[in-house]
N, C-alpha and C positions, 0 to 999 in steps of 0.2 A: 395565436393559440385560442381556442374555443374554451370558455369558461363555463359553459353549460347554460342554464336557463337562470333569468334574473328572478329576484323575489316577487317583483310585480307581475312577471309572467307566470310564475308558479302560483300566485294568488288567483290569476285569472283562470288557470286551469282548475283549481280548487273550486271556484265558483262555478265553472262549467259542470264539474262533477256533482256539485250541490243541484244544478239544474237537472241533470240526469236523473238524480235520486228523486227529485220532485216529480219528474216525468212518469217514472215507473211506479211511484206511490199514487199519483193520479190515475194512472191506468188501472191500478189494483182497486182503489175506492170508488171511482166514478165509472169504470167500464166493466172490468172482469166480474165484480161482484153483482152487478145489475144485469148483465146479458147471460152470464154463465155461472150462477152462484154455486152449483155443485163442483165446477171444475175451477173456480176462481184462484184457489191456492196454486194449482198446477200452472195455470196461465200466468199468475204473478211471478212464479219462479222462473218460467221461460222468459218473460219480459224483462226481468232483473239479468239473467244471463246474456240476453241479447244486447241490452242496453250497456252492460258492462263491457262485452266483447267489442262492440262498436267504438266504445270511448277509448278502450285500451288500443284498438287498431289505429284510431286517430292520433293518439299520444304517440305511439310508436313510429307512425309514419311522419309525424310533424318533427321529432326529434332523432329520428334515424338510430344511430349509434350511441347517442348521448345517454340514453336510458336503457338499462339492461332489463329486459323482461325475464328472460330465462338465460341467464349467463352462468356458465360452470355450475351444473348441478353437482351437489356434494352431500355427503352424508352430515358433514358439518353444518351446511346450511339448513337441512332438514331437522337436525337436532335444535340448532339455534331458534328456528320457527316454533317448534314444539315448546321449547323453553320460554320463549317470548310470550307465547299464547297463555301458558300457566302463570308466568309473573304479571301479566296484564290482569288475569283473572283474580288471582289471589291477593295481590298487592294493590291494585288499583281500582277494583270494581266499585268501590264506595266512595271514592273522592274525585279528584281532578282528572277524571278518566281521559277526555280527549286530548287534554294537554300532555300528560305522560304517555299515552298511547301513541301519539304522534312522535314524541321522542324516542320511545322504544323502536318503533317501526323504522323511523330515520335512522338510528344506530344500526339496526339490522341491515338495512339497505347499504349503509357504508361499509358494513363488514362483509357482506356477501356479494355486493353489487349486482344484485338480482331482485326484481319486484316480485317474482313468484314466491319467494320466501316471505316477503311482507304480506302478500295476499294470503298465503297459507296461515301465517301467525294471527292475521286479523280474523280469518274465517275460524280458525281454532278457538280463538278467544269468544267469538259470537256464539260457536257451537256450544262451548262449555257454559256460557252464561244462559243460553236458551235451555240446555238439558237441566241445568240446576234449577232454573225457574219452573219448568214443566214438571220434572220428576220429583223434586223436593218440595213442591207446593210453596215456593217462596212467595210471600205476599207483601213484602216491605218496598216493592217498586211502585 
């Protein structure tokens, strides 16, 4: 019986994701802003989407059916993702954010067996934080 991935292998994939984030951050700061300053934001979004897509494809091909990227879409999963985004913003934004965010997203994955809801919840949380910071002129960051 296959038990999924080990903690060590999961940690290596987290480090690999950290490397991917460093790569697209480097592209933004050292390349896009220098060669195309007027279009740097768009190029950054495209490079983030591309890097994320490649990483998720590698992850999915490595673990085949062990990781559910888009398993059983449902209204319940969508509502849970929205609720998790709100909970992460309103309750966790000022304290041990990464720890609790990981726990909330982990529980969401266990409940829905689908990464797409975790991605949506994380994106929703980031979107709420961004709009709050930009439109409400939050300065305590």
